[in-house]
N, C-alpha and C positions, 0 to 999 in steps of 0.2 A: 336533730341536726345536724349535716355533712361538720365531719371534721369533731366531730365532738367523743373521746372516745369513752366506749363502753365497757363495764365489765360485768359479767354476770356467775351468780353465785356460784358456780361451781371454778371462777377462775380462782389461783392462788391467792389467798391474804394473809398479811405480816400478821402473826401467832401476836396475842395478847392485845391487839389494838380494838379500836371503836372499830364497830363495822355501822356502817349509814344508806340507808337507800337516797338517794339524792332524785328528784323529780323535776324537770324543767318546764314550765310553764309553757306555752304555745297560746297565742302570740307573747313576746315581753320585746322590751328595748325600744328604739328609734322607731317612729310614726311618720308619716309621709313629709308631717309639718316643720319637724324637725330636720329630716335631709334636704328640705329645702332651703332653710334657713341657712343650715351649715354651706352648702352648696351655693347660696350666694353670697357669701361671707368673704369662701373662697377663690368664687368669680371675681368679687370688687379686687382682691389681690393681685388675680393676673391681668385682669383689666386696667388696673392705677396702679401710680408706684405704690408701694407701703410708705406710712404708715395709713389704712383704714380702718374708721373710727364703729366702733355698736356701742349704739347707747342702751344699757342697762347689758347684762350676760344674753350672749344671741339663744340659747336654752339653758335651763337651770343644769349644768351637770358640770363641777369643776375640773374635770378630764378636757371636756371639749373646749370647756375656758382657756386653759394651761394649752391646748393644740393648734388653734389659733393664734395667741401670742405668742407662741413662738415662732409661726409663720411672719407674723406683723399685723397683727391685730391690736389695735387697742382698746381699751376698755372703759366707756365713760357712767355715770348716774345721770348727767343732763346735759343738752345743747350746750350751755354755755362753755363749757370744756374741751368744746372740739375746735378747733381751729378755725380761722375765715376760709372760706374756697379749698377743705375738707370734703373727701368722702367719708357717707355719717351713713348708716346702717340701724334703720329700725329691729329690734330682736322680734322673736316669732310670738310674743306673747300680743303685741300689736301697741302704737301709742293715741294719746288723744291728738284733736285737730290742733289745739297749742302746739305741741312739739312741731306737729308738720310745718305751723306754719311760721317758727321762730328758726326751724333749718332752714327754711326758704327766704324768712329776712336776711339771716347768715348767709346766704349765697351759697350749700352747701348743696353739693351733688349728692342727693337723697337716694338708697336702695330701701324699698319695704318688704323684710321680711317676714311681714305677720302671716301667720298662719293663713290660707282661706278661707276654713272653718270657722277663728275668730273673725275674719273679716265680713262673712257672712253672718255672723250676731250683728256686728255693726251696721250693719245694712238693714237687718230687720228689724233694728231700734228706732233708726232713721225714717223707716216706713209708717212706722207707728206713732212715730211721733210728730211727723209732719201729717198724719189724718188727725193730731190735737188730743192723741192718746196721751195720759202720764205714765210712764215706764217703769216696769220696776225690772230692778238685775236680779238675779239670784245669785251671789258668790260671794268671794272670802274678802272684806274689806283687806286694803292695803297692796292687795296681791297685783303684779302688773297688767295682767291681762283685765283685771276688773277696773282699774283706773283707767286705763285706755279705753275700754269702754264707756267707761263712763264720761268722757269729756268725748268722746264721738258722738253722741247720742243729744240733740238743742231739747233745751223744756226741760220739765220736770223729771227727773230719775231719781228713784230709790231705791238704794241698797237693801237687799235682806238674807241672812244668812241661814236662818231655821225658822222655826215655825213661830215660835216668840216674836222675831222679827216683824212675822207677819200679822201677829194681834194688834203692834204696835203702830200699824200703816195707818197714814191718814192720808188722801188723797182729793182730789178737786172733783172729779165727779164718779163716783163707784160701778155707773154703767161705761167708764170710757179708759179704762184701763189694759193693759196690756204685761206679757213678761217677756225676758229674756236671760236665758242662762250663761253663765260662765264654761267653758267647753272641759274644763279638767274637775268638776264634778263629780261625789261619788251619787252611782244613778240613782241609789235606796233614797238617800239623803233628798235629794232634789224631788222625786217623786211626795215627799212626804211633805217638800214644801209647796207644791205646786196643788198638791189636793188642801192644804189651809186657805190657800190663795182664791180656787174656786169655790172654795165655802166664804170664804168673808166676800168676795165679789164675783157673786154667778155667775155675769156676765164677757169676763175678764177674757183677751187671745191671749195668744202664747201658743209655742210648736208643740208641747208635751215636754218629753224631755229629747226632743231631737237635737236640740244645741249640744249638748254632750256629744261629742266628738265621736266615730267610729272608733280610734283606736283608743281612746278610753273607756270607752264599754266593753270592748274586748276583752283587753286585757283584767279588770274587774272582773268579767264575766269567767276567765282560767283561774283568777283566784280565787274567787268562790268553789270551783272545782279541784284547783288544786290542792283548797285548803282541808277539805274530805277525804284526802289521800296522804295527809302527813301527820307530824307531828306540829311544826314548825316552816313555818314561812318568814323567808329572808327576801327583801325588795331591795335589789341594788339601785339606788339614787339617791339625790341629797336630800339635803332636810329642807331646802326651801322650794322644795318641785311639790305641785300641789297633786300631780296624778300618783305619784309617789308616794307621798303621805295618807294617797284615798286608797291607795293599794293595802297597806298596811291593816289600816279602816275595814275594809270589806274582808280579810281575812280573819280580824279580831271577831269581827261582830259574826261571822260562820263558827266562831269558836273556839279557832285555830288560833294559840298566840303568834305574834311576825315581829320583826325588827328590821328595822331601817339600817340598812350597810352603805355608809357613803363611802367610806375606804374598807377594801376587802382583807387590805393588810394588816388591819386595824380589828379586826373582826378576834371577838372574847372566846375563848375557846369553851368558857364556863358554860355558853349557850348550846352546849351538845351536849352537856350531862344528861344522863335517859331519855336523848335522841334517837330513835330508831329512823324514821324518816324524814328528813327536810326539803321543803317546795322551795326552789328560787326561780326569781321576777325578776323583771326589769322595768323603773316608769320609761316612760317614751322617751327621753331627752338623756338615758345612759346607752351608752356606747356597749356592745358585744363583750368586748376588749374586758368591759371591770365584771362582764360576770363569769369568763373566763379564771381573770384572777383571782376571784371569789373560789372556785371549782380550785383551783390550785394548793388555795391558800387551806380550804379545809381539808386537803389529801395528807396535808401536814399532820392532822389531828388524828384523822380516822381512814380506814378503808374505803371507801363509796363503792357503791351499784349504781349506776346514772342511770336514768331514763330518759327520755322526753314524750311528755305527755301529748296525745291528739290535740289538735285544736284551730283555729283557723288560722290559714295562710293570707296575711293581705297582702295584696298588689296594686295596693292607692300610691298613687304617685301624684304631684302637683308640678303646676310650669314655670318656670324661671322667667324674670322681665325678661323682655326682649333684647335689652341690654347686654344681658349675662350667657343668652342663649348659646351664642357660636362659641364664647370663649369656654362655655366648661363644656359642652359636646370635643369639642376639642383636645381636649382633658389639659 
């Protein structure tokens, strides 16, 4: 990637220091949904007087949240914590219909930063429900995206996280069942759950793994390739970030140990003992600056030879709400 310092094996290396080959995953870091959510929060600050209130973390990353706080964003967990007639932004994970209704009843000016791919899952679930299907949501309990999706689909909705949950399911009509998925799941785990659903309900309707977002799939595929090249994978991301945790799982499942790095400044140098090659990636809500900070921290412990892995270059972008387009484009 442009701007990354590279060191060839022929360059001078400090005598006596550990030498580590570092491979950077491609793609890594911010996805289009995260870019859009941050742009909506920043656009709201420009269009309205601060403070702007965001329900839940706009995305799961402490650095992003702290940067927005410094600009005038206030984060709350529930709508009742927002003052009357204030500006409310819904996070990228999406919200339930009840949250939307509560905001409207309070007279709040709402801006929806829900990732369009999450909104697509909502619409799919609603379409199945309107046809009288029982809907099964594959996802992780208590995750904000899952809570929002459960609250967007009317009628019976069942949450399953693994194959064991599928076996325990009881639905109204086994021949009228459909499923949708959380967007940030492990592709491999989700495939196993879908197979179990199809065994249990042969006539089940659903999108295969298409609901898992392009960024999640691309980053997981990159980590699978990365794991084959290194001794350790470091995933830069938050502990409450589903997609970052899944990247660790993909590496571990590939046979290469992984470690989630939330704060590069606190990484334990003991992790590098006996390591010749380290792979670095970042979750979809992680800014590139944290990757660069991790590289800087590793340089305190070892001499690095850095290279970029070949991979998909993402050119996806999502449009902004009409009310913000002009102010954001104006910079």
